[in-house]
C-alpha positions, -999 to +999 in steps of 0.1 A: -095-584-838-131-590-826-133-600-790-096-590-785-084-572-755-077-541-775-114-536-785-137-512-773-153-518-738-188-522-732-205-494-715-185-466-733-152-471-713-119-458-727-096-478-746-064-489-731-044-487-764-016-464-764-013-463-727+023-460-714+036-488-693+028-486-656+055-469-636+065-443-662+032-428-675+020-415-639+045-387-637+039-377-673+000-378-668+004-355-639+027-330-656+002-332-685-027-323-662-009-294-649-001-282-684+037-286-680+057-300-709+074-331-699+112-326-692+106-288-693+122-260-673+092-260-649+097-296-641+133-294-639+131-262-616+110-282-591+140-300-580+163-269-578+167-248-547+151-214-547+164-182-530+154-147-522+175-116-525+170-086-501+143-071-523+120-103-519+123-114-555+126-152-561+157-161-581+168-197-593+202-209-586+227-212-616+253-237-612+251-237-573+256-200-572+230-170-566+219-150-595+233-114-596+214-088-579+189-071-603+190-099-630+157-109-644+144-145-639+137-162-674+106-182-674+081-193-700+046-175-702+024-191-680+049-208-659+046-202-622+075-203-598+074-231-572+095-240-544+097-231-507+112-196-503+144-192-481+140-174-448+152-139-447+184-133-425+173-099-415+149-106-385+133-071-388+121-075-423+115-113-422+081-122-437+068-158-433+053-171-465+016-178-460-014-186-480-029-157-497-066-152-501-083-167-532-082-145-562-107-145-592-098-172-616-082-196-593-093-232-594-114-243-565-091-261-538-059-249-555-032-229-536-027-195-547+008-187-564+006-150-556+031-133-532+024-142-495+006-115-477+026-094-451+021-096-413-005-075-399+020-053-382+040-044-414+035-031-449+055-033-483+067-003-503+064-001-540+096-022-544+082-051-523+103-043-492+084-049-458+084-024-431+067-023-397+034-006-399+028+026-382-001+032-358-028+056-368-021+092-360-045+109-335-047+146-345-061+153-310-029+148-292+006+159-301+035+143-284+058+173-291+034+195-277+030+172-247+067+171-242+070+209-246+042+215-220+055+190-193+089+200-180+116+175-173+115+164-135+137+187-112+143+211-140+128+246-139+109+255-168+121+282-190+101+314-190+082+321-222+095+351-243+069+380-241+061+389-275+066+425-288+035+447-287+016+444-318-005+472-335-040+464-339-071+484-353-103+491-336-135+499-354-159+527-350-176+524-315-198+542-291-188+544-255-211+558-226-197+580-198-198+563-164-205+579-133-168+575-123-159+594-153-182+623-146-165+657-150-135+642-167-118+660-196-121+644-231-084+639-234-082+624-200-110+602-210-092+589-238-059+584-221-078+563-193-097+543-218-069+536-243-036+538-224-016+528-257-029+560-274-004+588-279-013+624-266-007+640-299-031+613-316-058+622-292-055+659-298-056+653-335-087+632-338-106+656-315-097+686-333-105+670-366-140+662-354-137+623-355-147+624-319-183+632-312-201+635-278-237+632-283-233+635-320-216+670-318-181+681-321-161+685-288-127+700-275-099+683-257-105+703-225-143+699-226-158+681-195-178+651-199-211+642-181-222+608-169-245+590-195-231+609-226-224+589-258-190+593-271-181+583-307-147+567-309-131+566-344-109+538-357-076+539-336-042+525-340-033+511-306-006+493-290-011+461-274-007+468-235+026+454-223+028+428-198+043+443-165+068+422-147+070+422-109+103+439-100+121+436-067+118+474-063+080+474-069+077+448-041+097+470-017+077+501-027+043+482-020+055+470+013+068+504+024+034+520+013+015+493+032+035+501+065+028+537+066-010+533+056-034+550+081-067+543+063-078+526+030-109+515+012-119+509-025-116+547-033-093+564-009-059+557+007-044+578+035-006+576+042+015+588+069+043+604+050+075+604+068+097+636+069+125+638+042+104+619+015+093+639-015+058+636-027+067+643-064+097+641-084+121+669-092+159+678-096+179+658-071+149+637-061+157+600-062+126+586-044+091+600-042+056+588-033+041+596-068+064+570-084+059+544-055+021+546-061+027+526-094+034+495-073-001+497-060-016+493-095-034+461-103-016+437-127-043+438-155-038+461-183-067+485-177-061+489-140-062+524-126-032+540-111-035+557-076-030+594-078-022+622-055-049+646-044-029+672-026+009+678-017+031+681+012+066+696+015+096+672+015+103+678+050+067+679+063+053+646+078+017+635+081-015+628+064-014+625+027-046+618+007-044+595-024-073+585-048-075+549-060-102+556-088-109+583-113-141+589-096-126+595-063-098+617-077-124+639-095-146+642-063-117+649-041-101+674-065-134+694-065-133+692-027-100+708-025-109+734-052-140+745-033-120+747+000-143+721+016-113+701+029-103+707+064-066+704+072-049+708+107-011+712+113+011+711+143+042+730+145+069+738+172+079+775+167+105+799+182+088+822+208+051+825+215+029+843+190+008+874+201-021+872+202-023+834+210-050+829+185-053+849+150-056+851+114-026+857+090-036+871+056-009+881+030+001+879-005+029+855-015+050+855-046+078+830-057+112+843-057+142+825-072+178+831-069+211+812-083+210+788-053+174+783-041+138+794-044+114+804-018+080+824-013+082+859-002+056+883+011+043+904-018+019+934-021-016+934-036-015+937-073+020+926-076+029+903-106+022+866-098+011+874-062-015+851-048-037+856-016-030+832+014-050+829+047-040+809+078-056+806+111-034+797+142-038+789+179-014+785+207-018+751+224+011+750+250+043+769+257+076+759+271+094+786+292+080+814+267+108+803+244+090+776+224+055+771+215+034+745+203+009+759+179-020+744+156-024+757+121-054+757+099-046+770+063-078+782+043-057+784+010-030+759+000-001+779-014+035+766-017+052+769+017+022+790+030+025+779+068+063+782+069+064+817+052+034+829+074+050+821+108+084+834+097+064+866+086+048+871+121+083+865+137+078+829+150+095+807+124+093+769+127+120+750+145+143+733+120+131+753+090+163+756+066+145+783+044+125+806+067+141+805+099+154+841+101+162+848+139+197+859+143+220+843+172+192+820+181+204+788+197+186+754+196+176+741+229+197+712+239+184+677+228+162+691+202+170+679+166+175+705+138+147+692+117+115+708+106+090+704+132+059+706+111+033+678+109+000+674+088-018+662+119-054+657+108-076+658+075-113+659+073-129+657+040-163+643+025-159+608+012-166+605-025-193+578-018-208+596+011-198+601+047-168+619+060-129+609+061-114+620+094-078+607+099-050+618+124-014+611+121+008+605+149+039+627+157+071+617+138+100+604+157+120+637+159+089+657+170+079+630+196+115+633+210+109+671+214+075+668+229+087+643+255+119+666+261+096+698+266+069+678+287+042+687+261+010+664+262+000+654+227-036+647+240-041+682+252-072+700+236-066+716+203-083+751+200-080+754+164-114+733+160-130+767+170-116+786+141-137+794+111-140+769+083-139+795+055-122+828+048 
């Protein structure tokens, strides 16, 4: 066979012996290069259609029908599924097949047979199902919080509920007494500094020695001095309640502003109308003391204005109010030392004799089943108090009525009314002390108490002098005009002594 065609080629070429005929061997060679068995299922499956169920697994057709859901695909080890996947019918979860990134072990230039990568805007769960990807969450902004903060257009925002006052504990602390608190009692000091503290708790911690003033024990009634160090023990306090603006408070504030004669940061002078009570009591619906709450500032530690002195319900005129604790203490001391100068105007029956004088008596309170009033008492009698009043006649009207000016040295209850009735010249319109029988009221004069707190002169707590005068109330102004009295006439009471 030497020199035959079947002999070995020169140059080390391969022999052509055993080659299959051309036209058939090409496909078998390609199958052998890929590692597939000729006529195997992998080759046969290439010509078959492929499909996907809703989970994304590839399933071969059997006799023209889809495989049952959940059935496993049978393939030999090492076989790789081929074929073009069918498009999903659900557009939301449709994933286009694409070329995956090269994995370790893949041949150079070959296509990856791994599952196609999902789109950038989707992800797959553990079962292979594709879902749209969520954007990254930004913890710095909350949509719910933004929706709650921004009310709907043209819709009023609902008011937030006010939380219930919660108890909280304060540790041991040291507080220094301010100049405004100079002379204040210890228990009042705690009431002002800690509004949520009960009175019984204040008394208990002071008596047990938990409160120290300059490192020493103290008493509830002891007076503090500016600059002293007060040791405050741990306290159980209630959070201050949020005060709501009520319609009545707005009305009270407007009314007080309308009758204000003078005001600064410390002192307020009101022109109290006749018929308005200064303080509450039985049968009293409205009073000035309750109205002063409307002037308190809205913050929790705001100070409440307080009365410095009192006027009778039917007496009109100047009423002094302290707006701060410092002013209240200073003005209270002024009235205790009788340094305050008060002048009253009155219209009385008859003309007092002499026209200027001094009335000095003892007064005691008398009560019966219907009413209570002040009566003239004797020296040394039980509950009797000394009362002194200076008076002066300003002008007369037909010797039947007299306009007098009064200057009380002491400040007893109903002092002026009881004194004028005692000398036989009761004040016109006085329902308690007018004791003249068969006396007729002149025509046109109203049967109301003709008594006015005309003027008040006191030292100002910050320096200087407070000197305020009140005008005549409507019913007294009507009587003055009817009788021809001149309210600008000189008042001789200014020459009366300042003290008893």
